[in-house]
RODO-2510 file (C-alpha; in nm, 4 decimals, decimal comma):
residues 314
     n   res          X          Y          Z
     1     m     5,2346     0,1071     4,9633
     2     g     4,9652     0,3615     4,9606
     3     r     4,9093     0,3075     4,6176
     4     i     4,8884    -0,0711     4,6636
     5     n     4,6325    -0,0375     4,9185
     6     m     4,4490     0,2145     4,7411
     7     l     4,4502    -0,0305     4,4285
     8     r     4,3478    -0,3064     4,6767
     9     e     4,0314    -0,0745     4,7923
    10     v     3,9258     0,0055     4,4330
    11     v     3,9167    -0,3655     4,3303
    12     a     3,7248    -0,4393     4,6336
    13     v     3,4728    -0,1784     4,5616
    14     t     3,4333    -0,2784     4,1864
    15     a     3,3928    -0,6632     4,2999
    16     a     3,1191    -0,5383     4,5459
    17     l     2,9355    -0,3535     4,2733
    18     v     2,9864    -0,6435     4,0176
    19     c     2,8265    -0,8932     4,2475
    20     c     2,5440    -0,6617     4,3788
    21     a     2,4566    -0,6119     3,9880
    22     t     2,4776    -0,9531     3,9246
    23     g     2,2533    -1,0045     4,2046
    24     s     2,0106    -0,7416     4,1233
    25     a     1,9859    -0,9103     3,7573
    26     l     1,9407    -1,2443     3,8584
    27     a     1,6805    -1,1351     4,1110
    28     e     1,4799    -0,9468     3,8030
    29     d     1,5473    -1,2771     3,6115
    30     v     1,3635    -1,4707     3,8720
    31     a     1,0906    -1,2620     3,9169
    32     s     1,0276    -1,2219     3,5669
    33     q     1,0173    -1,5976     3,5280
    34     a     0,8166    -1,6387     3,8025
    35     t     0,5601    -1,3926     3,6570
    36     s     0,5583    -1,5734     3,3539
    37     s     0,4978    -1,9004     3,5286
    38     n     0,1955    -1,7372     3,7323
    39     s     0,0331    -1,5870     3,4271
    40     s     0,0841    -1,9489     3,2658
    41     a    -0,0775    -2,1102     3,5253
    42     h    -0,3855    -1,8871     3,5406
    43     g    -0,4387    -1,9079     3,1859
    44     l    -0,3378    -1,5696     3,0944
    45     e    -0,2181    -1,4333     2,7471
    46     p    -0,0200    -1,1191     2,6791
    47     a    -0,2594    -0,8362     2,5856
    48     s    -0,1124    -0,8066     2,2262
    49     t    -0,1809    -1,1585     2,1306
    50     l    -0,4281    -1,1925     1,8538
    51     a    -0,6686    -1,4765     1,7743
    52     p    -0,5873    -1,6883     1,4592
    53     g    -0,8025    -1,5461     1,1837
    54     a    -0,7875    -1,2132     1,3111
    55     l    -0,6253    -0,9284     1,1460
    56     d    -0,3040    -0,7402     1,2889
    57     e    -0,2126    -0,3490     1,2742
    58     s    -0,1022    -0,3881     0,9142
    59     g    -0,4054    -0,6040     0,7824
    60     a    -0,2528    -0,9383     0,7698
    61     v    -0,4230    -1,2399     0,8976
    62     v    -0,2684    -1,3836     1,2338
    63     t    -0,1916    -1,7708     1,1590
    64     e    -0,0813    -1,8344     1,5031
    65     a    -0,2390    -1,7864     1,8604
    66     a     0,1119    -1,7995     2,0231
    67     a     0,4451    -1,5993     1,9713
    68     p     0,4761    -1,5492     1,6175
    69     a     0,6952    -1,7849     1,3994
    70     p     0,9733    -1,6817     1,1898
    71     r     0,8309    -1,5283     0,8836
    72     p     0,8341    -1,7597     0,5589
    73     r     1,0474    -1,6181     0,2949
    74     v     0,7888    -1,6751     0,0091
    75     n     0,4263    -1,5179     0,0526
    76     y     0,1628    -1,5161    -0,1943
    77     v    -0,2381    -1,3985    -0,2750
    78     l    -0,4484    -1,5273    -0,4959
    79     g    -0,8166    -1,4236    -0,5874
    80     a    -1,0578    -1,2424    -0,7893
    81     i    -1,2212    -0,8996    -0,7909
    82     v    -1,5507    -0,7923    -0,9360
    83     s    -1,5494    -0,4191    -0,9965
    84     s    -1,7254    -0,1100    -1,1730
    85     s    -1,5762     0,1812    -1,3001
    86     p    -1,6181     0,4791    -1,5758
    87     d    -1,4754     0,3358    -1,9004
    88     y    -1,2224     0,5862    -1,8827
    89     a    -1,1189     0,8997    -1,6657
    90     g    -1,4067     1,1602    -1,7366
    91     g    -1,6116     0,9268    -1,9483
    92     a    -1,9637     0,8642    -1,9571
    93     e    -2,0253     0,4932    -1,9957
    94     r    -1,9279     0,2457    -1,7200
    95     s    -1,6850    -0,0537    -1,7436
    96     y    -1,7808    -0,4036    -1,5705
    97     g    -1,5299    -0,7257    -1,5423
    98     l    -1,3922    -0,9945    -1,3387
    99     r    -1,0497    -0,9999    -1,2996
   100     p    -0,7570    -1,1895    -1,1017
   101     a    -0,6078    -1,0377    -0,7755
   102     w    -0,2749    -1,1681    -0,7102
   103     a     0,0863    -1,1103    -0,5639
   104     l     0,4068    -1,3471    -0,5069
   105     e     0,6495    -1,1845    -0,2659
   106     y     1,0003    -1,3107    -0,1903
   107     g     1,1988    -1,1070     0,0890
   108     r     1,1952    -0,7567    -0,0608
   109     f     1,0652    -0,8325    -0,4185
   110     r     0,7360    -0,8678    -0,5330
   111     l     0,4985    -0,9214    -0,8588
   112     s     0,1839    -0,8117    -0,8440
   113     s    -0,1531    -0,6962    -0,9757
   114     s    -0,2812    -0,3776    -0,8936
   115     r    -0,5639    -0,5249    -0,6187
   116     g    -0,3258    -0,8088    -0,5118
   117     n    -0,0707    -0,5697    -0,4347
   118     a    -0,2938    -0,3915    -0,1534
   119     l    -0,4266    -0,7395    -0,0654
   120     m    -0,0767    -0,8529     0,0571
   121     g    -0,1822    -0,6741     0,3622
   122     h     0,1368    -0,4793     0,4831
   123     g     0,3090    -0,1657     0,4608
   124     l     0,2581     0,1639     0,5881
   125     t     0,0176     0,2886     0,2973
   126     a    -0,2115     0,0911     0,0530
   127     q    -0,0445     0,0447    -0,2782
   128     s    -0,2366    -0,0132    -0,5968
   129     e     0,0538    -0,0018    -0,8416
   130     s     0,0998    -0,3379    -1,0312
   131     g     0,4014    -0,4887    -1,1903
   132     a     0,7502    -0,5772    -1,0220
   133     s     0,8882    -0,4076    -0,7318
   134     a     1,1702    -0,3856    -0,4423
   135     m     1,1689    -0,2754    -0,1324
   136     l     1,4697    -0,0272    -0,1061
   137     a     1,4426     0,0540     0,2360
   138     q     1,1722     0,0020     0,5372
   139     s     1,1723     0,0680     0,9033
   140     e     0,8761     0,0717     1,1830
   141     r     0,7331     0,3658     1,0221
   142     f     0,9130     0,4558     0,7012
   143     s     0,8834     0,2447     0,3349
   144     l     1,0719     0,3157     0,0351
   145     r     0,9642     0,1082    -0,2779
   146     a     1,0884     0,1390    -0,6661
   147     s     0,8798    -0,0671    -0,9154
   148     l     0,8138    -0,1387    -1,2658
   149     r     0,4896    -0,1810    -1,4402
   150     i     0,3194    -0,1987    -1,7685
   151     d     0,1087     0,0903    -1,8843
   152     q    -0,1778    -0,0429    -2,1414
   153     g    -0,2338     0,2566    -2,2857
   154     d    -0,5582     0,3040    -2,5109
   155     d    -0,6144     0,2639    -2,8489
   156     g    -0,9615     0,4225    -2,8502
   157     s    -1,1642     0,1224    -2,9636
   158     d    -1,3430     0,0854    -2,6207
   159     s    -1,4074     0,4757    -2,6124
   160     p    -1,6505     0,6191    -2,8928
   161     r    -1,5472     0,9939    -2,7856
   162     r    -1,1717     0,9009    -2,8370
   163     r    -1,2164     0,7549    -3,1856
   164     g    -1,0048     0,9683    -3,4390
   165     l    -0,7545     1,0655    -3,1930
   166     p    -0,3824     0,9233    -3,1905
   167     e    -0,3442     0,6043    -2,9876
   168     v    -0,2085     0,6471    -2,6527
   169     r     0,0397     0,3719    -2,6823
   170     s     0,1114     0,1244    -2,4278
   171     t     0,4514     0,1535    -2,2365
   172     l     0,6777     0,0566    -1,9637
   173     r     0,6673     0,2897    -1,6441
   174     a     0,9340     0,3397    -1,3554
   175     r     0,8003     0,4504    -1,0248
   176     l     0,9464     0,5309    -0,6999
   177     s     0,7179     0,5360    -0,3876
   178     t     0,7138     0,6337    -0,0370
   179     g     0,5176     0,5829     0,2874
   180     y     0,5453     0,7206     0,6311
   181     a     0,3302     0,6171     0,9584
   182     l     0,2329     0,9414     1,1569
   183     t     0,0467     0,7557     1,3960
   184     p    -0,0479     0,3663     1,4044
   185     r    -0,3428     0,4689     1,2234
   186     w    -0,2555     0,7771     0,9999
   187     s    -0,0095     0,7561     0,7235
   188     v     0,0961     0,9574     0,4413
   189     g     0,2519     0,8518     0,0960
   190     a     0,3845     1,0185    -0,2450
   191     g     0,4831     0,8471    -0,5625
   192     v     0,6335     0,9631    -0,9058
   193     s     0,6280     0,7594    -1,2342
   194     q     0,7845     0,8060    -1,5587
   195     d     0,7573     0,6521    -1,8967
   196     i     1,0957     0,5369    -1,9555
   197     l     1,0201     0,3935    -2,3266
   198     g     0,9601     0,7612    -2,4707
   199     r     0,6151     0,6850    -2,6062
   200     d     0,4434     1,0077    -2,5026
   201     g     0,3293     0,8549    -2,1573
   202     g     0,4801     1,1440    -1,9655
   203     a     0,4876     1,1934    -1,5865
   204     l     0,2613     1,1072    -1,3164
   205     m     0,3029     1,2003    -0,9400
   206     s     0,0445     1,1459    -0,6564
   207     l    -0,0014     1,2214    -0,2972
   208     n    -0,2082     1,0268    -0,0384
   209     l    -0,3287     1,0458     0,3277
   210     g    -0,4741     0,7371     0,5021
   211     y    -0,6601     0,6381     0,8052
   212     s    -0,6956     0,2520     0,8917
   213     f    -0,8432     0,1228     1,1890
   214     p    -0,9318    -0,2351     1,3228
   215     y    -1,3451    -0,2276     1,3441
   216     s    -1,2809    -0,5864     1,5005
   217     q    -1,0488    -0,8791     1,5123
   218     q    -1,1660    -1,0062     1,2022
   219     t    -1,2439    -0,6321     1,0394
   220     r    -0,9961    -0,3931     0,9165
   221     v    -1,1701    -0,0465     0,7771
   222     s    -0,9466     0,1947     0,5480
   223     f    -1,0005     0,5600     0,4440
   224     g    -0,7919     0,7510     0,1830
   225     v    -0,8039     1,0775     0,0101
   226     g    -0,5339     1,1659    -0,2590
   227     a    -0,4347     1,4025    -0,5435
   228     g    -0,2692     1,3605    -0,8677
   229     f    -0,0545     1,5624    -1,0711
   230     a     0,0675     1,4990    -1,4259
   231     d     0,3022     1,7189    -1,6960
   232     r     0,1878     1,8311    -2,0135
   233     q     0,2937     1,5126    -2,2091
   234     y     0,0523     1,2863    -1,9919
   235     l    -0,2458     1,5327    -2,0248
   236     r    -0,1872     1,5698    -2,3803
   237     s    -0,1961     1,2138    -2,4509
   238     h    -0,5010     1,1242    -2,2358
   239     f    -0,6997     1,4610    -2,2515
   240     g    -0,5371     1,6379    -2,5310
   241     v    -0,7383     1,6874    -2,8991
   242     p    -0,4688     1,7619    -3,1616
   243     a    -0,5279     2,0115    -3,4162
   244     g    -0,5801     1,8409    -3,7652
   245     s    -0,6618     1,4870    -3,6149
   246     a    -0,9900     1,3133    -3,7236
   247     s    -1,1743     1,3488    -3,4293
   248     p    -1,4869     1,5846    -3,4460
   249     l    -1,3891     1,7463    -3,1302
   250     p    -1,2289     2,0908    -3,1165
   251     a    -0,8519     2,1251    -3,0417
   252     f    -0,7283     2,1314    -2,6980
   253     d    -0,3716     2,1385    -2,5665
   254     p    -0,3922     2,0862    -2,1859
   255     k    -0,1152     2,1730    -1,9768
   256     a     0,0743     2,0280    -1,6591
   257     g    -0,0547     2,0443    -1,2951
   258     l    -0,3334     1,9305    -1,0636
   259     y    -0,5494     1,7059    -1,2479
   260     s    -0,7661     1,4764    -0,9915
   261     v    -0,8554     1,4644    -0,6038
   262     d    -1,0101     1,1164    -0,4925
   263     a    -1,1501     0,9471    -0,1583
   264     g    -1,2478     0,6237    -0,0987
   265     v    -1,2984     0,3365     0,1841
   266     d    -1,1838    -0,0190     0,1833
   267     v    -1,3106    -0,3058     0,4153
   268     m    -1,0907    -0,6047     0,4676
   269     v    -1,2741    -0,9113     0,6543
   270     a    -1,0740    -1,2065     0,7627
   271     l    -1,3051    -1,5210     0,6966
   272     s    -1,0507    -1,7511     0,8330
   273     r    -0,6473    -1,7911     0,8757
   274     h    -0,5960    -1,7598     0,4981
   275     w    -0,9304    -1,6758     0,3248
   276     v    -0,9936    -1,2887     0,3294
   277     a    -1,3247    -1,0686     0,1762
   278     v    -1,2359    -0,7389     0,0254
   279     g    -1,4813    -0,4712    -0,0798
   280     g    -1,4206    -0,0843    -0,1517
   281     v    -1,5804     0,2247    -0,3297
   282     s    -1,4201     0,5323    -0,4364
   283     v    -1,4882     0,8694    -0,6030
   284     s    -1,2859     1,0773    -0,8009
   285     q    -1,2762     1,4196    -0,9784
   286     l    -1,0826     1,5810    -1,2508
   287     q    -0,9410     1,8959    -1,1993
   288     g    -0,7682     2,1893    -1,4218
   289     d    -0,7546     2,1021    -1,7775
   290     a    -0,8495     1,7465    -1,7576
   291     r    -1,1479     1,8999    -1,6287
   292     r    -1,1931     2,1178    -1,9091
   293     s    -1,0987     1,8711    -2,1932
   294     p    -1,3527     1,7989    -2,4338
   295     l    -1,2791     1,4384    -2,3849
   296     t    -1,4390     1,4648    -2,0397
   297     v    -1,8347     1,3925    -2,0284
   298     k    -1,8649     1,3464    -1,6238
   299     p    -1,5534     1,4710    -1,4207
   300     l    -1,7245     1,2979    -1,1151
   301     g    -1,6638     0,9298    -1,1298
   302     y    -1,7143     0,6661    -0,9022
   303     s    -1,5559     0,2828    -0,8983
   304     a    -1,6884    -0,0209    -0,6529
   305     s    -1,5249    -0,3505    -0,6400
   306     v    -1,5984    -0,6768    -0,3692
   307     g    -1,3557    -0,9703    -0,4043
   308     l    -1,2319    -1,3169    -0,2237
   309     a    -0,8857    -1,4025    -0,1815
   310     y    -0,6602    -1,6634    -0,0215
   311     r    -0,3499    -1,5478     0,1270
   312     c    -0,0116    -1,7539     0,2261
   313     c     0,2046    -1,7616     0,4632
   314     r     0,2634    -1,4038     0,6401
***
């Protein structure tokens, strides 16, 4: 009989607690709805709401003033970039050109040109790799992406100093890259790529540190510094002079290691909900054996670009 009374007391206490919790939750719900109604009545919006045409934290153009709609499965970028850069790393002449900037994204898969990849406007670090890529893993702070791209090589026809040297054959490169957001503005990244066709393209590794901030609702400014490392095969192909070649330059056999450091700044301006203007300047300096190579005339080089692109439908 005592056990039955005890069970009744436990049941009664439990029921009371459930009722209290339910009542509390309902009260909080009502209060929340009341607050929301009051805010709407006074024309207030959440502090995080951005106006259409603004750039969000990832650099994407905001297309809705209210709560964001479900993200479309297909996104694309189409534009053009005017650029000026050295004719090759370490070259004395300059190359000018107008080239397309494009990207097509479906879920975690993407096809893009180098500049189009960055113009897609999201991700933890600004990516400049072209080709086909897939997001292997992604969270709020971390990303891991695999990609394939065509390395065009160099036949020496556009670089008089390279004439008489073996052709740097075009090949297919596989790349694995990762990024991590240290803070909403600071990020780090790394990447490794390898010639997978065995055409003397060798292997490359890059490290970078980036800082990005919204100058205004329509303008985002990004700074970055980085370093590039290469194995012996890559440096031989791009900076080496084989003994007995037809080149008048002295023989040079570079070794693996750090071969360049760089820094740059990019500015992205949302002209409307879909149109974006971009501009950037970067400086790169060759290091180690790449700098000592007879092919290197100017170890310090700069590049500049400006362009316009249409983005849809993030």
